[in-house]
N, C-alpha and C positions, 0 to 999 in steps of 0.2 A: 489181223493187218495192222503194219506199222503207220504212223502218220506223219504228216508234213505240214508246217504252218508258214503260210506266206503272209508278209506284212506289205499293204498297198497304201501308198502314201498320194493323195490328190495334189495337184498344183495349188498353190496358195499366195505365192509372192511374199508379201509383207506379213502374211499371218502363219508363217511356217513355225514360229515359236509356240503356236499354240497345240500343233502336232508333237513337236519336241517336248512340250510340258506333260502331254498325256503319256508318252512313251516314257519320259523320266519318272512319273508316278507309277507306271507298271513295272519299271526297274526297281523303284524303292519298295514296291510290294512284294515283288518275287525274290529281290536279292539277285536277280539275273540280268545281265545287260542286254540290251536291245540286239546285239549282234548274236548273242547265243540263243536268245529265245526263238528266232525265226531261221528258217532253212532257206528262204529266199525273200528277197526285198524288191519290190517294183515301185517306181517313184516318178512323177510327172512334174515338169518345172521344177519349182522349188523342192518339191517331194523327191526329184531325181537327184539334186544336190545333196540332200540329207541320206538319199540312198548310197551316193558315192562316198561319202565321208564315213558312214557306218561300215560299209564293206571295205572300203581303201585301207583303213588303219583300224578295223575291230573297235571302233569307237561306241561308246554309250551314248545315249541321248544326252545325259547330263553333261558330258564332255564336250558336246557340240554346244549346248546352251553356255557354256563357259567360254567357248570359243568366240561365239557371238557377243557375249556381254563383256567379257575381259579383254579378249585379244581383237576386238572389232572386225570380225570377219566380214560382216556385211558392209560396213563402212568403208574397208579396203576394196570391196567389190562395186561399190556404189559412188565411185569418183564421177563428178558431173562434168559433162562435156562444156567447153566454153562456148558461150553464145550470148547475144544480148537478151534482154528481158523479154522483148517482143517475141524472138524467135524461140525462147524456150516456153513461152506461152502458147505459141501456135504449135509447138513440137514438130517444126519442119526437118530438125535432125534428132536422131537418138539421145536421149536424156541423160545416159551414162556412157563412160568411156569403156569400149570393149576391151581395149588391150590390157588396161588395168585390171579387169575382171581376169582376164585369161592369165595374167602374171601371177594374180593371187591364187587362183586354182592349181596353177602349175607348182607353186611353192608348197601349197599345201599336200597335194597328192603326188608330187614327184613324178616319177617315170613308170609308176604302176600302169599296166595294161589290163584289159578285161579278162584275157586269159589267165592272169596270175592270180585271180580272186578265188578264195576257197569257198565261197557260197555264191548261190546264183543270184543274178541280177537281171531288171528288165526295165528299160528306159525308153520312151518314145522320144523322138526328135522328128521335126518336119524339114523333109529335103525339098529345098527350093528348085534345084535343078530338075529333079524328076517330078515335081508336084505330087508328092506322096509322103504319107507318114512312114517312117521306118521305126523298127522296133528293135533296139540294141539289147543284145543278151551276151553271156560269156562265149557263146559259139558263133555269134554272128557279129563278123568284123573283130575277133578276138584280138588282133594286135593293135586295136586303136587304143590310144592313152585314155585313161580313166578322167584325166583332167579336161582333156577335150570334150568327152562325152557330157561332163558336168557343165562345161562352158556352153556347150550347144543347147543343152536342154533348159539352159536359163536364159537364152537369148530372146527374151520376150520382146516382140515387136513394138515399136517407139520408144521402148526403154534402152534396149541394147542393139548394136548391129548384128547382123547374121555372122554366124561362125563357119570357117572353111575347114573341113576335117581332112584327114590323110587321103580320103579317096578323091579329093579335089572338088567335091560338092560343098554347097553352102547350106547350113541348116539353121532353123530357128526352134523356140521353144515348142515342144510337142503337145504342151497342153491345149493348143489350137484345135487339136483334132482328136485328144484323148488325156482328158484332164483327170479322169479315173482309171487307173490302170488293172483294177482288180480282176475283172474277167479275162483280160488278156494274159495277166500273169497267172492265173488258174489254167487256162489252155495250154500255155507252155509249159507249166509244171507238170501236166498229164503226160506230156511226151516224155519226160524224165523219170516220173514216179508213177506209172502207170497202175501199179498194183497197191499204191498207197493211199490212205484216207487223206484227201488235202482240204484244208481250210484256209480261209483269207480274213485277216483282221484288216479291215480298210478304215483308214483315219483321215477324215476331211480336215480342212482349214476355215470352215465356216461359209455360210451364204450370205451375201449381201442382201438387204431388202430396199427394192426400188418403187416407193410410192409414187405414181404419176398422175396428175390432174387431167382426166379426160377431155375435159372441155378445152384446158390450154392446149393439149397436145394435137387438138385438130388443126392448129396452125402451124405445127412444127415441121420444120425441113430437115434436111440433113444435119446441119450443124446443131441444132437443137437437140435432135435425138442423140447426136455424139455427146453433147454436154450432159445429157441425162442418164448416160450410162447403158446405151442399147447394147453395145459389144458385150458388156458385162452380163446384161440380162440374159441375152442368148447364150452364153457361155454358162451360166449357172443352170438355165433350162436343159442345156444339153448334158450337163452334168448329173442332173437330177434324173433325167430320162434313163441315162447310162446306169445309174445307181438302181433304178427300178428293175431294169432289164437285167442286171447282175444277180438282184436278189431272187427274181423270178426263175432265173436259169439255176442258181446254186443253192436257193432255198437256206436251210440251217447251216450250210458250209461257209457262209459269209456273215460278218458282223461288220455292220457299217456305222460309224460313229461320226455324226456330222451335226450341225445346227445353224440355225439362222442367228446373225449376229446383231439384229436391230436392238436387241435389249442391253448389248454390252458397248455401245458407242465406240466402235472400232472403225477407224477411217480406212478406206479402200487404196489410197495412193501409196505408190511404192515407197515414198520418203519416211512413212511411218516405220518401216522395218527397222529403220536405224535410230528411231527415237527412243531414247530411254524409258519415257513415261508409258508409251503404248508397248514397248518390249515386256514391261513388267505386267502390263494388263493382258496381254497375250498369254503369259505365264499362268495367271491367275484363272483366265477363261480355261486353259487346258487343265488345271486343277479341278476345276467344277465339272468340266466334261467327264473327267474319270470318275470323280465320286458319283456322279449319276448314273454312270456306266459300269461301276466296279464289278457288281455283281454278275452281270451278263458276261463280263470279260472273265470273269474267275470260273464261271460254269462252262463258258464256250471253249477256253484254253483246255480245262480240265487235266491239269498238270498234277500228278500225283505226288510229286516230290516238292510241291509249293505247300507250305502251310500258311494259308491266308489269314485262318483266325489269329496267328501270333501277331498280325499286323493290325489288328483291329484297334 
């Protein structure tokens, strides 16, 4: 029985360099680019952006890292909206300009459409008009521009405005409903490769730890809970529940790499994605993760053409 390998990338916003660092280590270990290692790539939110970059231009993880560090890709996407300091603090408007992000992605991905991709893709986005999650694949809305899908899947509420796609509907970041697309990717892949042995390598971007004083929380209202990150806690717990369900359903057909970030002193705010200090820290974290899971990945991929021992 032939085999197919899916790469699934969680949403992570400012922590996407952790995932790219893990993949860059895998590329160095195998001598094979991420594009060539996997038969299908699924990504949510910033993981969807990575997916579009890899599949749109057959890029390696290392090339994307250079785009971020040298060509300032994220900096171009994160032009702040003009507002007074008070309005910025209250977040009455989106923090970053949507048109700048759209233009940057269009310049990078050009006129590529989903139907033009040589490998399979899966990216969730949330449709505001229809009040539902939509899963974009090569076959679903195949004439949509890849740049617009990348734009929509990274339209995180409060950070960016919604994105209107070619069907007239408005979309936001699909991570609010599916931040770990691994199981959905597996089920979609079974439709195309029903007679194949399908595996999923799922790479997260780290979980934040939120220790809250219970006595103090007794007096919290909506404002205090918001300040303590209740939305992030809910998203994290949904992600972990999804990961557990995926593991229970797929068993040894999925390998999930993710860890808490409380020992790494990584901030959760989006601005850190464009901070050189935290960018380097994210790359180091990814290298640590890969080192810790290297043998698992080696055994799990089971690619006889790769001589891992020569890379020891």
